[in-house]
Residue frames as qw, qx, qy, qz and C-alpha x, y, z in Angstrom:
[[0.791, 0.276, -0.520, -0.168, 8.84, 14.83, -0.85],
 [0.881, -0.452, 0.135, -0.024, 9.62, 11.82, 1.37],
 [0.107, -0.706, 0.690, 0.120, 13.25, 11.03, 1.90],
 [0.659, 0.297, -0.647, -0.243, 14.40, 7.86, 0.13],
 [0.151, 0.166, -0.896, 0.383, 15.26, 6.23, 3.41],
 [0.462, 0.081, 0.478, -0.742, 11.70, 6.78, 4.57],
 [0.710, 0.244, -0.320, -0.579, 10.26, 4.98, 1.53],
 [0.682, 0.109, -0.723, -0.023, 11.71, 1.66, 2.69],
 [0.253, -0.365, 0.613, -0.653, 10.84, 2.14, 6.40],
 [0.839, -0.029, 0.285, -0.462, 8.03, -0.49, 6.10],
 [0.336, -0.282, 0.879, 0.185, 9.38, -3.96, 5.66],
 [0.412, 0.137, -0.633, -0.641, 8.18, -5.64, 2.45],
 [0.268, -0.189, -0.944, 0.033, 6.74, -8.52, 4.48],
 [0.030, -0.486, -0.631, 0.603, 4.52, -6.01, 6.33],
 [0.113, 0.170, -0.264, -0.943, 3.37, -3.96, 3.37],
 [0.464, 0.333, 0.653, -0.497, -0.36, -3.95, 2.75],
 [0.535, 0.648, 0.058, -0.538, -0.85, -3.06, -0.93],
 [0.411, -0.031, 0.757, 0.507, -0.65, -4.85, -4.26],
 [0.365, 0.590, 0.068, -0.717, -2.08, -2.79, -7.21],
 [0.450, 0.246, 0.724, 0.461, -3.42, -3.76, -10.55],
 [0.160, 0.646, 0.074, -0.743, -3.96, -0.74, -12.80],
 [0.430, 0.281, 0.673, 0.532, -5.30, -0.44, -16.34],
 [0.180, 0.738, 0.468, 0.452, -6.39, 2.29, -18.70],
 [0.309, -0.942, -0.081, 0.105, -4.57, 4.98, -16.82],
 [0.548, 0.636, -0.277, 0.467, -1.30, 6.95, -16.75],
 [0.725, -0.584, -0.179, 0.317, 1.17, 6.65, -13.79],
 [0.387, 0.689, -0.086, 0.606, 3.24, 9.74, -13.12],
 [0.425, -0.226, -0.454, 0.750, 4.81, 11.97, -10.57],
 [0.116, -0.751, -0.307, -0.574, 2.71, 14.84, -9.25],
 [0.333, -0.808, 0.188, -0.447, 3.87, 17.09, -6.40],
 [0.005, -0.554, 0.791, -0.261, 6.48, 14.54, -5.38],
 [0.641, -0.043, 0.677, -0.360, 4.05, 11.71, -5.22],
 [0.006, -0.045, 0.901, 0.432, 3.37, 8.72, -7.43],
 [0.528, 0.319, 0.399, -0.678, -0.20, 9.01, -8.76],
 [0.272, 0.196, 0.826, 0.453, -2.32, 7.43, -11.53],
 [0.255, 0.292, -0.055, -0.920, -4.50, 9.53, -13.77],
 [0.294, 0.391, 0.865, 0.113, -7.88, 8.37, -15.03],
 [0.122, 0.106, -0.218, -0.962, -9.97, 10.19, -17.56],
 [0.314, 0.527, 0.765, -0.198, -13.66, 10.53, -17.85],
 [0.348, 0.662, 0.495, 0.442, -15.64, 12.62, -20.36],
 [0.088, -0.934, -0.166, -0.305, -15.67, 15.71, -18.28],
 [0.342, -0.862, 0.347, -0.140, -12.71, 15.56, -15.83],
 [0.592, 0.401, -0.644, 0.271, -9.33, 14.12, -14.90],
 [0.740, -0.633, 0.049, -0.224, -8.89, 12.25, -11.62],
 [0.340, 0.542, -0.693, 0.333, -5.57, 11.76, -9.76],
 [0.873, -0.441, -0.103, -0.184, -5.27, 9.00, -7.28],
 [0.080, -0.759, 0.624, -0.167, -2.27, 8.69, -4.95],
 [0.908, 0.034, -0.416, 0.040, -0.35, 5.40, -4.64],
 [0.540, -0.772, 0.315, -0.116, 1.16, 4.90, -1.15],
 [0.742, 0.485, -0.462, 0.039, 4.36, 3.46, -2.52],
 [0.029, -0.515, 0.739, -0.434, 6.12, 3.00, 0.83],
 [0.584, -0.064, 0.673, -0.449, 3.35, 0.56, 1.75],
 [0.825, 0.438, -0.062, -0.352, 3.20, -1.25, -1.62],
 [0.648, -0.306, 0.657, 0.235, 4.97, -4.47, -2.70],
 [0.376, 0.109, 0.746, 0.539, 3.85, -4.94, -6.34],
 [0.423, 0.560, 0.102, -0.705, 2.20, -2.94, -9.09],
 [0.505, 0.231, 0.774, 0.304, 0.79, -4.82, -12.06],
 [0.182, 0.461, -0.163, -0.853, 0.35, -2.64, -15.18],
 [0.578, 0.368, 0.725, -0.065, -2.56, -3.79, -17.30],
 [0.416, 0.474, 0.532, 0.565, -3.80, -2.86, -20.80],
 [0.067, 0.848, 0.282, 0.444, -3.92, 0.79, -21.68],
 [0.558, -0.794, -0.055, 0.235, -1.45, 1.77, -19.05],
 [0.551, 0.626, -0.203, 0.513, 1.57, 4.07, -19.41],
 [0.662, -0.675, -0.133, 0.298, 4.17, 5.06, -16.80],
 [0.269, 0.922, -0.207, 0.186, 6.65, 7.84, -16.74],
 [0.685, 0.310, -0.486, 0.446, 10.32, 7.50, -16.10],
 [0.128, -0.486, 0.445, -0.741, 10.08, 9.71, -12.94],
 [0.810, -0.304, 0.066, -0.497, 7.42, 7.39, -11.57],
 [0.933, 0.093, -0.326, 0.119, 9.54, 4.30, -12.21],
 [0.375, 0.450, -0.510, 0.629, 12.51, 6.01, -10.47],
 [0.401, -0.443, 0.348, -0.722, 10.36, 6.78, -7.41],
 [0.939, -0.130, -0.058, -0.314, 8.93, 3.28, -7.29],
 [0.789, 0.275, -0.442, 0.325, 12.44, 1.79, -7.53],
 [0.084, 0.501, -0.487, 0.711, 13.57, 3.95, -4.60],
 [0.632, -0.316, 0.336, -0.622, 10.78, 2.46, -2.52],
 [0.159, -0.218, 0.963, -0.004, 11.65, -1.11, -3.58],
 [0.691, 0.307, 0.362, -0.545, 8.33, -1.69, -5.43],
 [0.401, -0.003, 0.828, 0.392, 8.21, -4.48, -8.01],
 [0.498, 0.497, -0.033, -0.710, 6.60, -3.65, -11.37],
 [0.412, 0.057, 0.880, 0.228, 5.12, -6.16, -13.75],
 [0.396, 0.231, -0.335, -0.823, 3.37, -5.78, -17.15],
 [0.380, 0.160, 0.889, -0.199, 0.25, -7.86, -17.50],
 [0.095, -0.292, -0.710, -0.633, -2.66, -8.59, -19.85],
 [0.439, -0.452, -0.190, -0.753, -6.29, -7.85, -19.14],
 [0.773, -0.532, -0.102, -0.331, -7.56, -8.41, -15.60],
 [0.455, -0.719, 0.516, -0.097, -3.98, -9.07, -14.38],
 [0.667, -0.201, 0.696, 0.176, -3.22, -12.11, -16.39],
 [0.902, -0.123, -0.159, 0.381, -1.05, -13.35, -17.95],
 [0.367, -0.811, 0.182, 0.418, 2.04, -11.70, -16.70],
 [0.745, 0.645, 0.111, 0.130, 3.84, -10.49, -19.87],
 [0.104, -0.809, 0.483, 0.317, 7.39, -10.06, -21.14],
 [0.304, 0.331, -0.830, -0.330, 7.87, -12.05, -24.29],
 [0.786, -0.178, -0.475, -0.354, 6.71, -15.52, -23.29],
 [0.603, -0.080, -0.655, 0.449, 8.42, -15.76, -19.93],
 [0.429, -0.847, -0.308, 0.064, 7.65, -14.31, -16.49],
 [0.489, 0.287, -0.155, 0.809, 9.72, -11.18, -16.02],
 [0.311, -0.857, -0.349, 0.216, 9.84, -8.37, -13.42],
 [0.336, 0.700, -0.179, 0.604, 11.35, -4.97, -13.56],
 [0.711, -0.517, -0.348, 0.325, 13.29, -5.17, -10.35],
 [0.051, -0.976, 0.151, -0.147, 14.55, -1.92, -8.76],
 [0.738, 0.363, -0.387, 0.416, 18.33, -2.00, -8.67],
 [0.484, -0.829, 0.175, -0.220, 20.04, -1.90, -5.33],
 [0.560, 0.440, -0.624, 0.322, 23.64, -2.64, -4.22],
 [0.183, -0.385, 0.597, -0.680, 22.54, -2.64, -0.55],
 [0.860, -0.218, -0.222, -0.404, 20.44, -5.71, -0.34],
 [0.647, -0.579, 0.486, -0.104, 21.52, -8.29, 2.24],
 [0.408, 0.546, -0.717, -0.149, 24.27, -10.66, 1.27],
 [0.331, -0.279, 0.860, -0.270, 23.84, -13.40, 3.96],
 [0.766, 0.243, 0.416, -0.425, 20.79, -15.01, 2.23],
 [0.727, 0.612, -0.260, -0.170, 22.31, -15.47, -1.18],
 [0.172, 0.577, -0.779, 0.173, 25.61, -16.64, 0.35],
 [0.519, -0.160, 0.745, -0.388, 23.66, -19.14, 2.53],
 [0.820, 0.405, 0.172, -0.367, 21.61, -20.28, -0.40],
 [0.604, 0.653, -0.450, -0.078, 24.65, -20.81, -2.53],
 [0.215, -0.540, 0.778, -0.239, 26.43, -22.72, 0.25],
 [0.596, 0.023, 0.781, -0.186, 24.12, -25.70, -0.35],
 [0.659, 0.538, 0.085, -0.518, 22.75, -25.20, -3.77],
 [0.433, 0.582, -0.647, -0.233, 25.57, -26.93, -5.72],
 [0.104, -0.187, 0.961, -0.177, 25.04, -30.12, -3.72],
 [0.462, -0.157, -0.625, -0.609, 22.30, -32.18, -5.19],
 [0.433, -0.306, -0.814, 0.236, 21.54, -34.01, -1.90],
 [0.097, -0.353, -0.412, 0.834, 21.07, -30.68, -0.03],
 [0.292, 0.021, -0.301, -0.907, 18.92, -29.23, -2.85],
 [0.489, -0.273, -0.787, -0.259, 16.61, -32.25, -2.42],
 [0.351, -0.392, -0.689, 0.499, 16.44, -31.67, 1.31],
 [0.032, 0.214, 0.086, -0.972, 15.68, -28.01, 0.71],
 [0.408, -0.103, -0.541, -0.728, 12.84, -28.97, -1.63],
 [0.469, -0.352, -0.809, 0.027, 11.48, -31.39, 0.90],
 [0.209, -0.354, -0.507, 0.758, 11.51, -28.74, 3.58],
 [0.229, 0.071, -0.205, -0.949, 9.69, -26.30, 1.26],
 [0.494, -0.219, -0.691, -0.480, 6.98, -28.94, 0.72],
 [0.418, -0.365, -0.751, 0.358, 6.69, -29.60, 4.43],
 [0.023, -0.285, -0.257, 0.923, 6.21, -25.88, 5.10],
 [0.327, -0.071, -0.484, -0.809, 3.66, -25.79, 2.25],
 [0.505, -0.360, -0.770, -0.150, 1.56, -28.42, 4.01],
 [0.325, -0.375, -0.568, 0.657, 1.91, -26.74, 7.39],
 [0.105, 0.164, 0.003, -0.981, 0.71, -23.44, 5.98],
 [0.439, -0.203, -0.625, -0.612, -2.32, -25.13, 4.29],
 [0.473, -0.394, -0.765, 0.189, -3.21, -26.88, 7.54],
 [0.204, -0.326, -0.407, 0.829, -2.94, -23.69, 9.57],
 [0.184, 0.050, -0.220, -0.957, -4.84, -21.52, 7.04],
 [0.487, -0.252, -0.673, -0.496, -7.74, -23.94, 6.52],
 [0.426, -0.358, -0.748, 0.362, -8.00, -24.54, 10.28],
 [0.184, -0.412, -0.334, 0.828, -8.38, -20.80, 11.05],
 [0.120, 0.028, -0.332, -0.935, -10.40, -19.41, 8.14],
 [0.390, 0.321, 0.680, -0.531, -14.05, -19.20, 8.97],
 [0.535, 0.498, -0.197, -0.654, -14.98, -18.27, 5.33],
 [0.337, 0.273, -0.873, -0.223, -13.61, -21.65, 4.24],
 [0.105, 0.113, 0.918, -0.366, -15.56, -23.34, 6.93],
 [0.488, 0.436, 0.317, -0.686, -18.78, -21.62, 5.85],
 [0.639, 0.488, -0.374, -0.463, -18.09, -23.13, 2.38],
 [0.978, -0.080, 0.116, -0.156, -17.41, -26.65, 3.76],
 [0.650, 0.506, -0.480, 0.300, -13.70, -26.69, 3.45],
 [0.689, -0.671, 0.215, -0.170, -12.32, -28.39, 6.61],
 [0.234, 0.641, -0.728, 0.071, -8.79, -29.44, 7.29],
 [0.358, -0.250, 0.844, -0.312, -10.06, -32.29, 9.44],
 [0.840, 0.281, -0.062, -0.460, -12.15, -33.83, 6.72],
 [0.832, -0.227, 0.493, 0.115, -11.02, -37.48, 6.49],
 [0.764, 0.563, 0.205, 0.238, -10.29, -37.09, 2.78],
 [0.213, 0.896, -0.273, 0.278, -7.99, -34.13, 3.29],
 [0.585, -0.646, 0.483, -0.082, -6.28, -35.78, 6.36],
 [0.894, 0.057, 0.412, 0.168, -5.50, -38.88, 4.22],
 [0.623, 0.722, 0.030, 0.301, -4.12, -36.82, 1.31],
 [0.022, -0.894, 0.350, -0.278, -1.90, -34.67, 3.48],
 [0.706, -0.516, 0.482, -0.054, -0.70, -37.50, 5.67],
 [0.896, 0.263, 0.289, 0.211, 0.20, -39.56, 2.58],
 [0.468, 0.824, -0.068, 0.312, 1.98, -36.68, 1.01],
 [0.289, -0.841, 0.419, -0.184, 4.02, -35.91, 4.15],
 [0.836, -0.252, 0.480, 0.083, 5.21, -39.56, 4.20],
 [0.785, 0.497, 0.245, 0.276, 6.07, -39.50, 0.49],
 [0.131, 0.956, -0.213, 0.153, 8.00, -36.28, 0.83],
 [0.519, -0.668, 0.533, -0.028, 10.40, -37.95, 3.24],
 [0.808, -0.040, 0.571, 0.141, 10.77, -41.03, 1.09],
 [0.613, 0.788, 0.007, -0.066, 11.32, -39.25, -2.26],
 [0.836, -0.155, 0.233, 0.471, 14.71, -40.32, -3.69],
 [0.382, 0.024, 0.297, 0.875, 15.06, -37.46, -6.10],
 [0.202, 0.291, 0.053, -0.934, 13.36, -34.22, -7.39],
 [0.346, 0.003, -0.718, -0.604, 11.54, -36.15, -10.10],
 [0.367, -0.328, -0.869, 0.048, 9.85, -38.37, -7.63],
 [0.101, -0.383, -0.474, 0.786, 9.05, -35.41, -5.41],
 [0.271, 0.179, -0.249, -0.913, 7.43, -33.53, -8.31],
 [0.398, -0.137, -0.801, -0.427, 5.32, -36.55, -9.15],
 [0.303, -0.430, -0.781, 0.336, 4.03, -37.00, -5.63],
 [0.010, 0.341, 0.198, -0.919, 3.35, -33.26, -5.46],
 [0.327, 0.023, -0.502, -0.800, 1.24, -33.51, -8.61],
 [0.392, -0.323, -0.856, -0.098, -0.83, -36.31, -7.11],
 [0.204, -0.450, -0.598, 0.631, -1.47, -34.29, -4.00],
 [0.103, 0.247, -0.076, -0.961, -2.45, -31.21, -5.93],
 [0.359, -0.122, -0.711, -0.593, -4.84, -33.19, -8.08],
 [0.338, -0.413, -0.818, 0.217, -6.44, -34.64, -4.91],
 [0.074, -0.398, -0.330, 0.853, -6.89, -31.05, -3.61],
 [0.252, 0.091, -0.401, -0.876, -8.57, -30.06, -6.87],
 [0.391, -0.267, -0.835, -0.280, -10.95, -32.99, -6.61],
 [0.271, -0.462, -0.681, 0.500, -11.85, -32.06, -3.08],
 [0.053, 0.359, 0.085, -0.928, -12.42, -28.38, -3.96],
 [0.320, -0.034, -0.618, -0.717, -14.53, -29.32, -7.04],
 [0.351, -0.383, -0.854, -0.030, -16.67, -31.57, -4.91],
 [0.200, -0.473, -0.526, 0.678, -17.15, -28.94, -2.13],
 [0.135, 0.400, -0.060, -0.904, -17.99, -26.23, -4.67],
 [0.644, 0.452, 0.589, -0.183, -20.18, -28.54, -6.84],
 [0.276, 0.709, -0.421, -0.494, -17.97, -27.92, -9.86],
 [0.895, 0.127, 0.425, -0.050, -18.68, -30.88, -12.04],
 [0.820, 0.469, 0.171, 0.280, -16.10, -32.23, -14.58],
 [0.045, -0.957, 0.253, 0.135, -13.32, -29.80, -13.58],
 [0.877, 0.143, 0.055, 0.456, -9.98, -30.31, -15.27],
 [0.308, -0.769, 0.141, 0.541, -6.93, -28.03, -14.50],
 [0.628, 0.434, 0.372, 0.528, -5.98, -26.31, -17.78],
 [0.287, -0.450, -0.013, 0.845, -4.02, -23.05, -17.95],
 [0.013, 0.020, -0.468, -0.884, -5.53, -22.25, -21.32],
 [0.073, -0.529, -0.838, -0.111, -9.14, -23.03, -20.42],
 [0.080, -0.358, -0.087, -0.926, -11.65, -20.19, -20.36],
 [0.547, -0.594, -0.575, -0.134, -13.90, -21.62, -17.61],
 [0.260, -0.878, 0.064, -0.396, -14.16, -19.41, -14.49],
 [0.828, -0.535, 0.119, 0.118, -12.26, -21.66, -12.05],
 [0.807, 0.152, 0.145, 0.552, -9.28, -22.01, -14.37],
 [0.220, 0.769, 0.069, 0.596, -9.23, -18.23, -15.00],
 [0.489, -0.827, 0.081, -0.263, -9.38, -17.54, -11.29],
 [0.895, -0.312, 0.132, 0.291, -6.57, -20.09, -10.58],
 [0.651, 0.428, 0.097, 0.620, -4.39, -18.45, -13.20],
 [0.045, -0.840, -0.022, -0.540, -5.13, -14.95, -11.86],
 [0.666, -0.727, 0.117, -0.122, -4.50, -15.85, -8.23],
 [0.894, -0.099, 0.097, 0.426, -1.30, -17.75, -9.09],
 [0.457, 0.600, 0.032, 0.656, 0.10, -14.70, -10.78],
 [0.338, -0.846, 0.093, -0.402, -0.56, -12.67, -7.67],
 [0.861, -0.474, 0.149, 0.104, 1.31, -15.30, -5.65],
 [0.775, 0.282, 0.058, 0.562, 4.20, -15.06, -8.14],
 [0.097, 0.823, -0.035, 0.558, 4.34, -11.37, -7.46],
 [0.612, -0.748, 0.175, -0.187, 4.76, -11.96, -3.76],
 [0.931, -0.159, 0.165, 0.286, 7.40, -14.60, -4.32],
 [0.580, 0.555, 0.027, 0.596, 9.34, -12.38, -6.76],
 [0.191, -0.873, 0.108, -0.436, 9.23, -9.62, -4.06],
 [0.818, -0.552, 0.159, 0.017, 10.49, -11.98, -1.40],
 [0.873, 0.037, 0.156, 0.460, 13.45, -13.12, -3.48],
 [0.388, 0.713, -0.010, 0.584, 14.37, -9.64, -4.67],
 [0.390, -0.851, 0.139, -0.322, 14.35, -8.25, -1.11],
 [0.843, -0.438, 0.288, 0.120, 16.55, -11.22, 0.10],
 [0.097, 0.770, -0.546, -0.314, 18.84, -10.85, -2.90],
 [0.551, -0.103, 0.821, 0.109, 18.39, -14.40, -4.17],
 [0.280, 0.316, -0.532, -0.734, 18.25, -14.79, -7.98],
 [0.811, 0.131, 0.107, -0.561, 15.28, -16.64, -9.49],
 [0.674, 0.426, -0.577, -0.178, 17.47, -19.25, -11.27],
 [0.114, 0.327, -0.871, 0.348, 18.63, -21.04, -8.11],
 [0.780, -0.212, -0.095, -0.581, 15.47, -23.24, -7.75],
 [0.297, -0.316, 0.874, -0.222, 15.31, -26.43, -5.78],
 [0.599, 0.260, 0.722, -0.230, 12.29, -28.06, -7.55],
 [0.619, 0.686, 0.340, -0.173, 11.16, -26.54, -10.81],
 [0.120, -0.756, 0.420, 0.488, 14.56, -25.61, -12.30],
 [0.377, -0.092, 0.826, 0.409, 14.62, -28.42, -14.82],
 [0.322, 0.555, 0.757, 0.121, 11.40, -27.41, -16.47],
 [0.170, 0.876, 0.333, 0.306, 11.18, -23.61, -16.68],
 [0.379, 0.370, -0.221, 0.819, 13.04, -20.37, -16.14],
 [0.271, -0.476, 0.183, -0.817, 12.62, -18.13, -13.12],
 [0.637, -0.226, -0.721, -0.155, 11.79, -21.33, -11.25],
 [0.293, -0.109, -0.665, 0.678, 12.57, -20.25, -7.68],
 [0.351, -0.080, 0.068, -0.930, 9.62, -17.83, -7.93],
 [0.725, -0.149, -0.468, -0.483, 7.39, -20.87, -8.50],
 [0.564, -0.054, -0.749, 0.345, 8.96, -22.79, -5.64],
 [0.053, -0.040, -0.468, 0.881, 8.30, -20.01, -3.22],
 [0.489, -0.066, -0.141, -0.858, 4.82, -19.21, -4.52],
 [0.624, -0.127, -0.751, -0.177, 3.89, -22.88, -4.03],
 [0.190, -0.001, -0.723, 0.665, 4.08, -22.28, -0.31],
 [0.241, 0.270, 0.459, -0.811, 0.70, -20.46, -0.26],
 [0.365, 0.082, -0.553, -0.744, -1.08, -21.32, -3.53],
 [0.385, -0.211, -0.891, -0.113, -2.81, -24.44, -2.24],
 [0.177, -0.366, -0.671, 0.619, -3.85, -22.80, 1.01],
 [0.148, 0.530, 0.241, -0.800, -5.36, -19.64, -0.42],
 [0.269, 0.323, -0.476, -0.772, -5.64, -19.48, -4.24],
 [0.180, -0.059, -0.941, -0.281, -6.97, -23.00, -4.81],
 [0.004, -0.473, -0.839, 0.269, -10.00, -22.99, -2.49],
 [0.140, 0.611, 0.230, -0.744, -11.02, -19.39, -3.12],
 [0.161, 0.226, -0.615, -0.738, -10.89, -19.87, -6.89],
 [0.152, -0.277, -0.928, -0.196, -13.52, -22.64, -6.61],
 [0.058, -0.586, -0.654, 0.474, -15.65, -20.82, -4.03],
 [0.058, 0.533, -0.032, -0.844, -15.58, -17.51, -5.86],
 [0.165, 0.058, -0.739, -0.651, -16.44, -19.17, -9.17],
 [0.135, -0.449, -0.883, 0.018, -19.44, -20.88, -7.56],
 [0.044, -0.676, -0.427, 0.599, -20.60, -17.46, -6.15],
 [0.441, 0.669, 0.424, 0.422, -20.24, -15.96, -9.70],
 [0.231, -0.863, -0.029, 0.447, -18.25, -12.99, -8.42],
 [0.519, 0.842, -0.147, 0.015, -16.23, -10.78, -10.81],
 [0.817, 0.189, -0.241, 0.489, -12.55, -11.36, -11.47],
 [0.088, 0.627, -0.264, 0.728, -11.84, -8.00, -9.74],
 [0.663, -0.566, 0.149, -0.467, -13.64, -9.18, -6.62],
 [0.977, -0.097, -0.110, 0.153, -11.76, -12.45, -6.65],
 [0.546, 0.456, -0.289, 0.640, -8.51, -10.50, -6.85],
 [0.259, -0.651, 0.241, -0.672, -9.58, -8.40, -3.90],
 [0.908, -0.374, 0.028, -0.185, -10.37, -11.61, -1.96],
 [0.876, 0.174, -0.236, 0.382, -6.87, -12.95, -2.71],
 [0.275, 0.550, -0.304, 0.727, -5.09, -9.81, -1.62],
 [0.573, -0.588, 0.128, -0.556, -7.27, -9.61, 1.52],
 [0.971, -0.230, -0.034, -0.058, -6.39, -13.19, 2.36],
 [0.691, 0.385, -0.303, 0.532, -2.69, -12.70, 1.73],
 [0.044, -0.583, 0.329, -0.741, -2.77, -10.05, 4.40],
 [0.765, -0.432, 0.072, -0.473, -5.14, -11.90, 6.74],
 [0.985, -0.154, 0.024, 0.075, -2.98, -15.11, 6.71],
 [0.286, -0.837, 0.401, 0.239, 0.33, -13.28, 6.48],
 [0.919, 0.344, 0.153, 0.113, 1.34, -14.97, 3.32],
 [0.448, 0.786, -0.285, 0.318, 4.28, -12.66, 2.53],
 [0.412, -0.707, 0.511, -0.264, 5.65, -13.11, 6.09],
 [0.912, -0.092, 0.397, -0.042, 5.53, -16.86, 5.63],
 [0.781, 0.581, -0.038, 0.226, 7.43, -16.63, 2.29],
 [0.122, 0.824, -0.418, 0.362, 10.13, -14.54, 3.92],
 [0.613, -0.557, 0.496, -0.261, 10.38, -16.66, 7.01],
 [0.949, 0.072, 0.305, 0.022, 10.61, -19.96, 5.09],
 [0.662, 0.691, -0.137, 0.256, 13.08, -18.63, 2.49],
 [0.049, -0.799, 0.477, -0.364, 15.31, -17.22, 5.22],
 [0.797, -0.383, 0.423, -0.197, 15.05, -20.41, 7.19],
 [0.943, 0.246, 0.169, 0.147, 16.35, -22.51, 4.31],
 [0.449, 0.787, -0.226, 0.358, 19.07, -19.93, 3.33],
 [0.130, -0.731, 0.511, -0.433, 20.51, -19.88, 6.85],
 [0.955, -0.237, 0.011, -0.180, 20.10, -23.55, 7.67],
 [0.007, -0.733, 0.675, -0.077, 23.25, -25.01, 9.13],
 [0.406, -0.220, 0.871, -0.170, 22.44, -28.48, 10.41],
 [0.586, 0.239, -0.475, -0.612, 21.32, -30.33, 7.26],
 [0.219, 0.067, -0.969, 0.091, 21.59, -33.72, 9.03],
 [0.266, 0.193, 0.655, -0.680, 18.37, -32.82, 10.91],
 [0.571, 0.361, -0.114, -0.729, 16.36, -32.98, 7.67],
 [0.050, 0.147, -0.968, -0.198, 16.72, -36.74, 7.22]]
């Protein structure tokens, strides 16, 4: 059996795996976490490399033993219960995670976060910085992704340049969080229009409850992003409640703030492209996970969250 210290040797930002499992049993076998699937004639055991895993989503028909949970917790793996195909994320009607308990997470990030969080002006500056980093990540990702280029998504399209330039100007001018949220909504709708046009998706309307393929893929991909954001905050020891943007409207809001860093860059375009190509939801999920790794999404979440938590010179954010 691996020593518990070895299980956390790989930094969460460098871990490669995010699992969605359904219709199986997760257990300990020979000191390893495995999942068991049954066919008519045989049982199959598959190993889960927990030291290189960030999140496990447990879908329908899944059970897990206490021993497996204990081992996953020792490796710092987040566990979430979900519906079919990974969405929605379930625990009553709110997003919840089973977070492994640890008294030895770092303290400097929560202390740094709390040093500014009670001041409304600094919370607004932190929210603006998050939005600036969100735009920067989108620009970098779309500039470097050849698959997006093959599907006519270009960061230097005049339409996108105008949308992002306008948004960056409005970020700096926003007088409060409400105004920032409204301008963010306008920017996101513009990105939806652009993606719908490029993917020839007529009449698209964003609706979380809609059953059309694009909306289903957007929901699914967003929940994967929430998993990465929840992992980031747990590792850094920052509670979800100390949001800088969405805290007025929903619980667990800091997860949504951090997930927004990468959703427009990866989830949004790939949801439209994959829907056009009529691929399965599983294949879409695989595409998302692949692109999280390719574009170092988890690294970016960690780096940006730490940057804000440890920021000293707030006057530079005018």
